[in-house]
C-alpha positions, 0 to 999 in steps of 0.5 A: 232662757238660752243665751243668744249666739252670733252665727255665720251661715256661709251658703245661707240663702237656699237649701239647709243653709237657709232652713238653718238661718230661719231656725237660729233667727227664730230662736233669737240668734244674731244671723249673718247669711251669705250667698254669691249675690248680694242684692239676693242675700239681702233680700233673703235676710230681710225676709228672715227677719231683723236679726239676719243680715246678708253678705256677699261671699264668693268661696271660689275666690278665696283671695276675696273672702277676707274683705267680704266677711270684714263687717262680721265682728263676733262669732259664736258659731260658724257653719259653712254650708255652701255646696256646688256639684260637678259631673266630672269623670276621669275619662272625660276630665274638665279641669276648670270645673274640678279646680273650681269646686276644689277651691270653693269647698277646701280652700274656700272653706278654710279660708273662711275659718281662717278669717273669722277665727280671731272673732270667734269665741273661745267656746265657739264651734264650726260645722262644715258641710261634706256629703256621702259621695265620700263613701258611696261614689256615683258616675260623675262624682270624681271631684265630689267624692274626693273633696268630700273625703277631704272635708273629713280630713279638714275637720280632724286637723282643724278640731286639733289645730283650733282647740278649744274651738270645736270643729265638726261636720255633717255629711247629708245623704240624699235630702228628699225636700232639698231644692236639687232632689225634690225636682226629681221624678218620683220613681227615682226617689221611690228607689232610695226610699226603699233602701232607707231603713227609716221608710223615708228620705232625710229632710232639710230639717233633719240636717239642720237639727243635726247641725244645731246638735253639733253646735250645741253639744260641748263634747262633740269635736272632730266628728263627721256625722252621717245624716242619712236615715241608715241609707249607707247601711243598705 
């Protein structure tokens, strides 16, 4: 029988983070999920089961992260899956929106690691979330492409600095059943499917499975793993 783990999933109230939380609780792990709204987070945690509890954490307010995570006592695995989007261009640049997203994903991610590191097991593992806009930008992805590239660098430096704790990242492509993409018109998704070698888009379960692999495999360290069904090859 696999020994149960204590896992913290920052951004575990929806999408891939929620998918992962359900999987780990079902497997017998003790799960902490975080979200911006404490009441909503607690309700979602109760729905997952007795092995899950929720905490309110706002990554765009890094100074408050330490206090928000004070109740977490032990961490074997840490997944920082919270994301946001910012439609921003250099021509029409909104500084406030850009600063919020940069703070959330680079400063906030790092502050979560900083806060929980003293409570992490020596053989612990961290998985961060980036995205393939770092390699394939689109109109309006100025901030998103920049910060996802920053996640790559963050993984590299943390893997060296935090050793023997392992640090990796997943960079999903288009996740067809995610809340953001599932609402798109079929003709939009069909265009992406036609360019994906596996003949379908990645799913939330696919990405969650990749996260579990990175957490589980003791030789995976400093890796930025694309999960896109080969979309980046076309």
